[in-house]
C-alpha positions in Angstrom: -39.6 -88.4 20.6 -37.9 -86.3 18.0 -34.3 -85.4 18.5 -33.6 -81.7 19.2 -30.6 -79.9 17.9 -28.1 -79.2 20.6 -26.8 -75.7 21.0 -23.1 -75.6 20.0 -20.7 -74.8 22.9 -18.1 -72.1 22.4 -14.6 -73.6 22.5 -11.4 -71.5 22.3 -9.5 -72.8 19.3 -6.2 -71.6 20.7 -6.7 -73.3 24.0 -7.8 -76.6 22.4 -4.8 -76.6 20.0 -2.5 -75.9 23.0 -3.9 -78.9 24.8 -3.4 -81.1 21.7 0.1 -79.9 21.2 1.3 -80.1 24.8 3.5 -83.2 25.3 4.6 -82.4 28.8 4.1 -85.5 30.9 2.8 -83.6 34.0 0.1 -81.5 32.5 -3.5 -82.5 31.8 -6.3 -80.8 29.9 -10.0 -81.3 30.1 -12.9 -80.1 28.0 -15.9 -79.1 30.0 -18.8 -80.3 27.8 -21.2 -77.8 29.4 -19.2 -74.6 29.1 -16.6 -75.4 26.3 -13.9 -74.3 28.7 -10.5 -76.0 28.4 -9.2 -76.7 31.9 -5.5 -77.0 32.5 -4.0 -78.9 35.4 -0.4 -79.5 36.4 1.0 -82.1 38.7 3.7 -79.6 39.7 2.9 -76.5 41.8 4.4 -73.2 40.7 5.2 -70.4 43.2 2.5 -68.2 41.6 -0.3 -70.8 41.4 -3.1 -68.8 43.0 -6.8 -68.3 42.2 -8.4 -65.0 41.4 -8.6 -64.1 45.1 -4.8 -64.8 45.6 -5.4 -68.1 47.5 -2.9 -70.8 46.6 -4.4 -73.5 44.4 -4.9 -76.9 46.0 -2.8 -80.0 45.0 -3.3 -81.6 41.6 -6.4 -83.6 41.3 -7.6 -85.3 38.1 -10.8 -83.8 36.8 -14.0 -85.7 37.2 -14.1 -88.0 34.1 -17.8 -88.2 34.1 -19.7 -87.2 31.0 -19.2 -83.6 31.7 -15.4 -83.5 31.5 -13.4 -85.2 28.7 -9.6 -85.6 28.9 -7.9 -84.0 25.9 -5.1 -86.4 24.9 -2.1 -84.8 23.3 -1.4 -85.6 19.7 0.7 -88.8 19.3 4.4 -87.8 19.1 5.0 -90.0 16.1 2.2 -88.4 14.3 3.8 -85.0 15.0 7.2 -86.3 13.7 5.4 -87.5 10.6 3.9 -84.1 10.0 7.3 -82.5 10.3 8.9 -85.1 8.0 6.2 -84.4 5.4 6.8 -80.7 5.7 10.6 -81.2 5.2 9.9 -83.2 2.1 7.9 -80.3 0.6 10.8 -77.8 1.0 12.6 -76.5 -2.0 15.7 -75.4 -0.1 17.7 -78.6 0.4 20.1 -77.0 2.9 17.3 -76.1 5.3 15.6 -79.4 4.7 18.8 -81.2 5.6 19.2 -79.2 8.9 15.5 -79.9 9.8 16.0 -83.6 9.1 19.1 -83.6 11.4 17.0 -81.9 14.1 14.5 -84.7 14.0 17.3 -87.2 14.7 18.2 -85.5 18.0 16.8 -86.0 21.5 13.8 -83.6 21.9 13.2 -83.4 18.1 10.3 -81.0 18.5 12.4 -78.4 20.3 15.4 -78.8 17.8 13.0 -78.6 14.9 11.5 -75.4 16.2 15.0 -74.0 17.1 16.2 -74.6 13.5 13.1 -73.0 12.0 13.8 -69.8 14.0 16.8 -69.2 11.7 14.5 -69.2 8.7 11.4 -66.9 9.4 9.8 -67.5 6.0 9.9 -71.2 6.3 8.9 -71.0 10.0 5.8 -69.0 8.9 4.9 -71.7 6.3 5.4 -74.4 9.0 3.1 -72.5 11.4 0.3 -72.5 8.7 0.8 -76.2 7.8 1.0 -77.4 11.4 -1.7 -75.2 12.7 -4.1 -76.4 9.9 -3.3 -80.0 10.6 -3.8 -79.7 14.4 -7.0 -77.8 13.8 -8.2 -80.7 11.6 -7.3 -83.1 14.4 -9.2 -81.0 16.9 -12.3 -81.0 14.7 -12.0 -84.8 14.2 -11.7 -85.3 18.0 -14.7 -83.1 18.8 -16.9 -84.9 16.3 -15.7 -88.3 17.5 -16.9 -87.2 21.0 -20.3 -86.0 19.6 -19.7 -82.4 20.7 -21.6 -79.6 18.9 -19.1 -76.7 18.9 -18.2 -73.4 17.5 -14.7 -72.1 17.7 -14.1 -68.8 19.3 -10.9 -66.8 18.9 -10.5 -65.3 22.3 -7.1 -64.3 23.6 -7.2 -66.5 26.7 -10.1 -68.7 27.8 -7.8 -71.3 29.5 -8.6 -72.0 33.1 -5.6 -72.9 35.3 -6.3 -75.3 38.1 -3.2 -75.8 40.2 
């Protein structure tokens, strides 16, 4: 029987990137293979966790890990640090590079790195382009590895929040 081409599923690039970048230990993201939706779940309840009808969401439950739902693992923290270190190495301004290197040596290096970048908008903008492109490449690699035919959509918000 000849193989038929599968119809690509629409996936929000922003939602998938957010899932890959999120290193919070109590959040989980899943890709719905049928709809392309990125489903967010938190193990912590917030005061305003309600569905569209205003009904409080139920307790955290891991998504069904059958073929339909795929857990989106966050990018490895060391890989992220490596991307930051490579970016620092590319900088011409040695004073900024030094401050960013110092930020990576602190506890919570991601936060300190981003805090340091805020003082340098031009460099922060360059970082956003470099990091965004790298994470996008990781997302494409992950989707292909999981044999998902996809097309990225650029909607403002397609992230479903499940308590």
